[in-house]
DOVOGU-515051 format. One record per residue (C-alpha): x, y, z. Coordinates in nm, 2 decimals. Each point is the difference from the previous one (the first is absolute). Layout:
BEGIN
{{X,Y,Z}}
...
***
This chain:
BEGIN
{{-0.82,-0.07,-3.09}}
{{-0.05,0.19,0.32}}
{{0.06,-0.04,0.37}}
{{-0.32,-0.20,0.06}}
{{0.06,-0.24,-0.29}}
{{0.36,-0.06,0.12}}
{{-0.12,-0.05,0.35}}
{{-0.26,-0.27,-0.11}}
{{0.26,-0.18,-0.21}}
{{0.28,-0.01,0.26}}
{{-0.15,-0.23,0.27}}
{{0.33,-0.06,0.19}}
{{0.07,0.37,0.01}}
{{-0.34,0.06,0.16}}
{{0.11,-0.20,0.30}}
{{0.34,0.17,0.00}}
{{-0.18,0.34,0.00}}
{{-0.23,-0.10,0.29}}
{{0.29,-0.15,0.20}}
{{0.19,0.33,-0.05}}
{{-0.30,0.20,0.10}}
{{-0.06,-0.20,0.31}}
{{0.35,0.01,0.13}}
{{0.04,0.36,-0.11}}
{{-0.30,0.12,0.20}}
{{0.12,-0.21,0.30}}
{{0.34,0.17,-0.02}}
{{-0.16,0.35,0.00}}
{{-0.21,-0.10,0.30}}
{{0.31,-0.11,0.19}}
{{0.20,0.31,-0.11}}
{{-0.25,0.24,0.14}}
{{-0.03,-0.21,0.33}}
{{0.38,-0.03,0.03}}
{{0.07,0.37,-0.04}}
{{-0.28,0.08,0.26}}
{{0.13,-0.26,0.24}}
{{0.36,0.13,-0.03}}
{{-0.11,0.35,0.08}}
{{-0.22,-0.11,0.29}}
{{0.29,-0.20,0.16}}
{{0.28,0.25,-0.06}}
{{-0.16,0.34,-0.07}}
{{0.29,0.06,-0.23}}
{{0.04,0.04,-0.38}}
{{0.34,-0.17,0.02}}
{{-0.17,-0.34,0.04}}
{{-0.20,0.07,-0.31}}
{{0.32,0.09,-0.19}}
{{0.16,-0.32,0.12}}
{{-0.30,-0.19,-0.13}}
{{0.05,0.13,-0.35}}
{{0.37,-0.06,0.02}}
{{-0.05,-0.36,0.10}}
{{-0.24,-0.05,-0.29}}
{{0.26,0.13,-0.24}}
{{0.29,-0.23,0.09}}
{{-0.12,-0.34,-0.13}}
{{-0.06,0.14,-0.35}}
{{0.37,0.07,-0.05}}
{{0.08,-0.37,0.01}}
{{-0.31,-0.21,-0.02}}
{{-0.18,0.16,-0.30}}
{{0.28,-0.12,-0.25}}
{{0.00,-0.34,0.17}}
{{-0.38,-0.02,-0.04}}
{{0.04,0.07,-0.37}}
{{0.27,-0.26,-0.05}}
{{-0.21,-0.26,0.18}}
{{-0.29,0.09,-0.23}}
{{0.21,-0.09,-0.30}}
{{0.11,-0.34,0.15}}
{{-0.30,-0.14,0.19}}
{{-0.38,-0.02,-0.02}}
{{-0.13,0.35,0.04}}
{{-0.33,-0.14,0.13}}
{{0.16,-0.19,0.29}}
{{0.23,0.29,0.08}}
{{-0.30,0.24,0.02}}
{{-0.20,-0.23,0.22}}
{{0.30,-0.07,0.23}}
{{0.06,0.38,0.05}}
{{-0.36,0.06,0.10}}
{{-0.02,-0.29,0.24}}
{{0.33,0.09,0.17}}
{{-0.10,0.36,0.04}}
{{-0.34,-0.08,0.17}}
{{0.14,-0.07,0.36}}
{{0.23,0.31,-0.02}}
{{-0.31,0.21,-0.09}}
{{-0.16,-0.12,0.33}}
{{0.30,0.07,0.22}}
{{-0.09,0.36,0.10}}
{{-0.32,-0.12,0.16}}
{{0.22,-0.11,0.30}}
{{0.16,0.34,0.05}}
{{-0.13,0.19,0.31}}
{{0.28,0.23,0.11}}
{{0.31,0.18,-0.13}}
{{0.23,-0.29,0.13}}
{{-0.16,-0.22,-0.27}}
{{0.08,0.24,-0.29}}
{{0.25,-0.26,-0.13}}
{{-0.30,-0.22,-0.10}}
{{-0.13,0.27,-0.22}}
{{0.33,0.07,-0.17}}
{{0.06,-0.37,-0.04}}
{{-0.34,-0.04,-0.16}}
{{0.06,0.30,-0.23}}
{{0.34,-0.13,-0.11}}
{{-0.12,-0.35,-0.08}}
{{-0.31,0.13,-0.18}}
{{0.22,0.23,-0.21}}
{{0.24,-0.28,-0.07}}
{{-0.29,-0.21,-0.13}}
{{-0.13,0.29,-0.21}}
{{0.34,0.06,-0.15}}
{{0.01,-0.37,-0.11}}
{{-0.37,0.00,-0.10}}
{{-0.02,0.32,-0.22}}
{{0.24,-0.10,-0.28}}
{{-0.14,-0.36,-0.01}}
{{-0.35,0.14,-0.04}}
{{0.11,0.24,-0.27}}
{{0.17,-0.28,-0.19}}
{{-0.31,-0.21,0.03}}
{{-0.22,0.24,-0.20}}
{{0.18,-0.03,-0.34}}
{{0.05,-0.37,0.06}}
{{-0.38,-0.07,0.04}}
{{-0.14,0.28,-0.22}}
{{0.00,0.00,-0.38}}
{{0.23,0.28,-0.14}}
{{-0.28,0.18,-0.19}}
{{-0.19,0.03,0.33}}
{{0.29,0.13,0.21}}
{{-0.10,0.36,-0.04}}
{{-0.35,-0.06,0.12}}
{{0.11,-0.21,0.29}}
{{0.25,0.27,0.11}}
{{-0.29,0.24,-0.02}}
{{-0.20,-0.23,0.23}}
{{0.30,0.00,0.24}}
{{-0.05,0.38,0.04}}
{{-0.36,-0.08,0.11}}
{{0.15,-0.22,0.27}}
{{0.24,0.27,0.12}}
{{-0.28,0.25,0.02}}
{{-0.24,-0.23,0.18}}
{{0.26,-0.10,0.25}}
{{0.10,0.37,0.06}}
{{-0.36,0.12,0.04}}
{{-0.16,-0.29,0.19}}
{{0.30,-0.12,0.19}}
{{0.12,0.34,0.14}}
{{-0.34,0.14,0.09}}
{{-0.15,-0.33,0.14}}
{{0.31,-0.07,0.20}}
{{-0.04,0.32,0.20}}
{{-0.38,-0.06,0.05}}
{{0.05,-0.36,0.11}}
{{0.28,0.10,0.24}}
{{-0.22,0.27,0.15}}
{{-0.31,-0.21,0.04}}
{{0.13,-0.34,0.09}}
{{0.36,0.05,0.14}}
{{0.34,-0.04,-0.15}}
{{0.01,-0.38,0.03}}
{{-0.27,-0.05,-0.27}}
{{0.20,0.15,-0.29}}
{{0.29,-0.23,0.08}}
{{-0.23,-0.30,0.02}}
{{-0.16,0.10,-0.34}}
{{0.35,0.04,-0.15}}
{{0.10,-0.36,0.10}}
{{-0.33,-0.14,-0.13}}
{{0.05,0.20,-0.33}}
{{0.33,-0.19,-0.07}}
{{-0.17,-0.33,0.05}}
{{-0.28,0.10,-0.23}}
{{0.25,0.11,-0.26}}
{{0.19,-0.33,0.03}}
{{-0.33,-0.19,-0.05}}
{{-0.08,0.20,-0.32}}
{{0.35,-0.05,-0.13}}
{{-0.03,-0.37,0.04}}
{{-0.25,0.00,-0.28}}
{{0.20,0.19,-0.26}}
{{0.20,-0.15,-0.28}}
{{0.34,0.16,-0.10}}
{{0.18,-0.16,-0.29}}
{{0.36,-0.09,0.08}}
{{0.26,0.18,-0.21}}
{{0.31,-0.17,-0.15}}
{{0.23,0.12,0.27}}
{{-0.22,-0.14,0.28}}
{{0.00,-0.34,-0.17}}
{{0.37,-0.06,0.03}}
{{0.13,-0.27,0.24}}
{{0.07,0.19,0.32}}
{{0.27,-0.25,0.08}}
{{0.21,0.14,-0.28}}
{{0.23,0.29,0.08}}
{{-0.20,0.27,-0.18}}
{{0.05,0.29,0.24}}
{{0.31,0.16,-0.15}}
{{-0.14,-0.04,-0.36}}
{{-0.33,0.17,0.11}}
{{0.19,0.29,0.17}}
{{0.21,0.05,-0.31}}
{{-0.30,0.00,-0.23}}
{{-0.18,0.25,0.22}}
{{0.31,0.22,0.00}}
{{0.03,-0.01,-0.38}}
{{-0.37,0.05,-0.04}}
{{0.01,0.33,0.18}}
{{0.34,0.14,-0.09}}
{{-0.04,-0.10,-0.36}}
{{-0.34,0.16,-0.05}}
{{-0.03,0.37,-0.03}}
{{-0.38,-0.03,0.03}}
{{0.03,-0.17,0.34}}
{{0.25,0.25,0.12}}
{{-0.25,0.28,-0.08}}
{{-0.29,-0.19,0.17}}
{{0.22,-0.05,0.31}}
{{0.09,0.37,-0.01}}
{{-0.37,0.09,0.00}}
{{-0.07,-0.24,0.29}}
{{0.28,0.17,0.19}}
{{-0.08,0.36,-0.06}}
{{-0.38,0.00,0.01}}
{{-0.03,-0.11,0.37}}
{{0.22,0.30,0.10}}
{{-0.29,0.22,-0.09}}
{{-0.27,-0.25,0.10}}
{{0.14,-0.03,0.35}}
{{-0.04,0.38,0.05}}
{{-0.35,-0.03,-0.14}}
{{-0.11,-0.26,0.26}}
{{0.10,0.23,0.29}}
{{-0.12,0.33,-0.16}}
{{-0.35,-0.13,-0.05}}
{{-0.05,-0.03,0.38}}
{{0.17,0.33,0.06}}
{{-0.24,0.18,-0.23}}
{{-0.29,-0.13,0.19}}
{{0.14,0.06,0.35}}
{{0.20,0.33,-0.05}}
{{-0.09,0.17,-0.32}}
{{-0.38,-0.04,0.02}}
{{-0.02,-0.10,0.37}}
{{-0.27,-0.27,-0.05}}
{{0.14,-0.24,0.25}}
{{-0.02,-0.38,-0.01}}
{{-0.33,0.02,-0.20}}
{{0.19,0.19,-0.27}}
{{0.28,-0.26,-0.01}}
{{-0.27,-0.27,-0.05}}
{{-0.15,0.20,-0.29}}
{{0.35,0.05,-0.15}}
{{0.06,-0.38,0.00}}
{{-0.34,-0.07,-0.13}}
{{0.05,0.22,-0.30}}
{{0.35,-0.15,-0.06}}
{{-0.16,-0.34,-0.02}}
{{-0.29,0.12,-0.22}}
{{0.26,0.14,-0.25}}
{{0.17,-0.34,-0.03}}
{{-0.33,-0.17,-0.06}}
{{-0.11,0.25,-0.27}}
{{0.34,-0.03,-0.18}}
{{-0.08,-0.37,-0.07}}
{{-0.30,0.09,-0.21}}
{{0.22,0.18,-0.26}}
{{0.17,-0.32,-0.10}}
{{-0.20,-0.03,-0.31}}
{{0.17,0.31,-0.14}}
{{0.35,-0.13,0.09}}
{{0.05,-0.25,-0.28}}
{{0.30,0.17,-0.18}}
{{0.29,0.23,0.07}}
{{0.03,-0.11,0.36}}
{{0.34,0.16,0.04}}
{{-0.13,0.34,-0.11}}
{{-0.30,-0.03,0.22}}
{{0.22,-0.09,0.30}}
{{0.20,0.32,-0.05}}
{{-0.30,0.22,-0.07}}
{{-0.19,-0.11,0.31}}
{{0.30,0.04,0.22}}
{{0.01,0.36,-0.12}}
{{-0.37,0.04,0.08}}
{{0.09,-0.13,0.35}}
{{0.25,0.29,0.03}}
{{-0.26,0.24,-0.12}}
{{-0.24,-0.13,0.27}}
{{0.26,0.08,0.27}}
{{0.04,0.35,-0.14}}
{{-0.37,0.05,0.02}}
{{-0.01,-0.15,0.35}}
{{0.25,0.26,0.12}}
{{-0.25,0.28,-0.08}}
{{-0.33,-0.18,0.09}}
{{-0.23,0.27,0.15}}
{{-0.22,-0.24,0.20}}
{{0.00,-0.35,0.15}}
{{-0.26,-0.11,-0.26}}
{{0.22,0.11,-0.29}}
{{0.30,-0.17,0.17}}
{{-0.21,-0.33,0.02}}
{{-0.08,0.02,-0.37}}
{{0.37,0.07,-0.08}}
{{0.11,-0.30,0.21}}
{{-0.25,-0.21,-0.19}}
{{0.15,0.13,-0.33}}
{{0.35,-0.07,0.12}}
{{-0.07,-0.37,0.08}}
{{-0.22,-0.04,-0.31}}
{{0.29,0.10,-0.24}}
{{0.25,-0.18,0.22}}
{{-0.20,-0.32,-0.02}}
{{0.00,0.02,-0.38}}
{{0.38,0.05,-0.01}}
{{0.04,-0.30,0.23}}
{{-0.23,-0.22,-0.22}}
{{0.20,0.10,-0.31}}
{{0.35,-0.05,0.15}}
{{-0.09,-0.33,0.17}}
{{-0.14,-0.14,-0.33}}
{{0.31,0.11,-0.19}}
{{0.22,-0.18,0.25}}
{{-0.20,-0.32,0.00}}
{{0.00,-0.01,-0.38}}
{{0.36,0.07,-0.06}}
{{0.16,-0.23,0.26}}
{{0.00,-0.38,-0.06}}
{{-0.23,-0.18,0.24}}
{{0.28,-0.21,0.14}}
{{0.16,0.32,0.13}}
{{-0.30,0.18,0.13}}
{{0.06,-0.09,0.36}}
{{0.36,0.12,0.01}}
{{-0.08,0.33,-0.17}}
{{-0.31,0.07,0.22}}
{{0.20,-0.09,0.31}}
{{0.25,0.26,-0.10}}
{{-0.26,0.27,-0.07}}
{{-0.19,-0.08,0.32}}
{{0.33,0.05,0.20}}
{{0.08,0.32,-0.18}}
{{-0.35,0.16,0.01}}
{{-0.07,-0.09,0.37}}
{{0.35,0.11,0.12}}
{{-0.01,0.33,-0.19}}
{{-0.36,0.06,0.12}}
{{0.09,-0.06,0.36}}
{{0.31,0.23,-0.02}}
{{-0.21,0.27,-0.17}}
{{-0.27,-0.02,0.27}}
{{0.27,0.02,0.27}}
{{0.15,0.33,-0.13}}
{{-0.34,0.17,-0.04}}
{{0.00,0.11,0.36}}
{{0.33,0.18,-0.06}}
{{-0.13,0.17,-0.32}}
{{-0.31,0.12,0.18}}
{{0.22,0.18,0.25}}
{{0.14,0.20,-0.29}}
{{-0.29,0.03,-0.24}}
{{-0.37,0.07,0.05}}
{{-0.23,-0.29,-0.12}}
{{-0.12,0.20,-0.30}}
{{0.36,0.09,-0.10}}
{{0.11,-0.36,0.04}}
{{-0.29,-0.12,-0.21}}
{{0.10,0.25,-0.27}}
{{0.36,-0.13,0.01}}
{{-0.14,-0.36,-0.03}}
{{-0.20,0.11,-0.31}}
{{0.32,0.16,-0.16}}
{{0.19,-0.33,0.08}}
{{-0.27,-0.20,-0.18}}
{{0.04,0.23,-0.31}}
{{0.38,-0.03,0.00}}
{{-0.03,-0.38,0.03}}
{{-0.25,0.00,-0.28}}
{{0.24,0.17,-0.24}}
{{0.28,-0.24,0.11}}
{{-0.22,-0.31,-0.04}}
{{-0.11,0.12,-0.35}}
{{0.36,0.05,-0.11}}
{{0.10,-0.35,0.13}}
{{-0.30,-0.18,-0.15}}
{{0.07,0.16,-0.34}}
{{0.32,-0.20,-0.01}}
{{-0.19,-0.33,0.06}}
{{-0.13,-0.23,-0.27}}
{{-0.23,-0.23,0.21}}
{{-0.06,-0.26,-0.27}}
{{0.37,-0.03,-0.07}}
{{0.08,-0.02,0.38}}
{{-0.27,-0.27,0.04}}
{{0.14,-0.22,-0.27}}
{{0.36,0.05,0.12}}
{{-0.10,-0.10,0.36}}
{{-0.17,-0.32,-0.13}}
{{0.30,-0.09,-0.22}}
{{0.24,0.05,0.30}}
{{-0.19,-0.26,0.20}}
***
């Protein structure tokens, strides 16, 4: 088995992949255009800060709700509904012409983020529902290809399209991308789990909440996974900002350098997917080892003598980070009962996005205290400390026992 064989056998996942790619690239187009438009209208970085803050808020409440909906109702219908509803909000910034209409942009950003917060855990829960368990590892590897393609093509093309054709075109393409995604999703087949088959007229809500609570609190393995999902974005958020700072300040390569940085970030994720054939066993060990490699990458980045070396180091960081993502996601999908995937992924989506947003928000303060290279070195040390902590925690986990216990509890 390899990525290509898994791809050919999972026909429904192919459509889910292309739907995610279409809407993901559209989102990148719109993000580039939105940030440019905000700066043109206000000339202030505070508006951009408000943009990221508004995007963060919906994940606090709506991500867990999206996960709970995924466990109760048709995932296919939910995904299609989210895409169709988001389309008109993606088009809204086209009608903004002056600073008095900024509210339209922020309304659009909030509604799109709200839809994304609901959509993300539903999509994550759909993968193990439609994909055979022995193909999950390969499909999660293919997911890294999607992340890389969206990052490379979406970010770079968004800037080019905005420059050549004006800011209204990326917003138009974003709206169209949601409709294309909805059309693709209409052709997929997602088996309905037992929880979703219950009569919705029966008062199941309290029972479900109690089950979710017991599932998490009663499983040391899930607590460890949640801890990883909480702590890793603390370092990743600093990563996201530091990459641009290296291009703009450390090596002074300007916007072109930022484009190259993001291109190599995406390429690293794509390359990580091709190692899936070697990730058949000891996924926990591999998760910890490649997180350690990610830390080593940041230590090397802090002493990179040239921009070319920095680019190769960035590629290495996302390459090993992609592998750890593949392993951890596969572990999570295999250990958690399918009927609870939505609830758990809703929780992890909320935790990861909230922590990532907070982390990105404090980077500006840290850069006032530390030089970029020094901060990168501290990030690397943080990764190494987390690696040791993760290793100690996972040593206490018997995944096979936890998996059986979770199924008995349901």
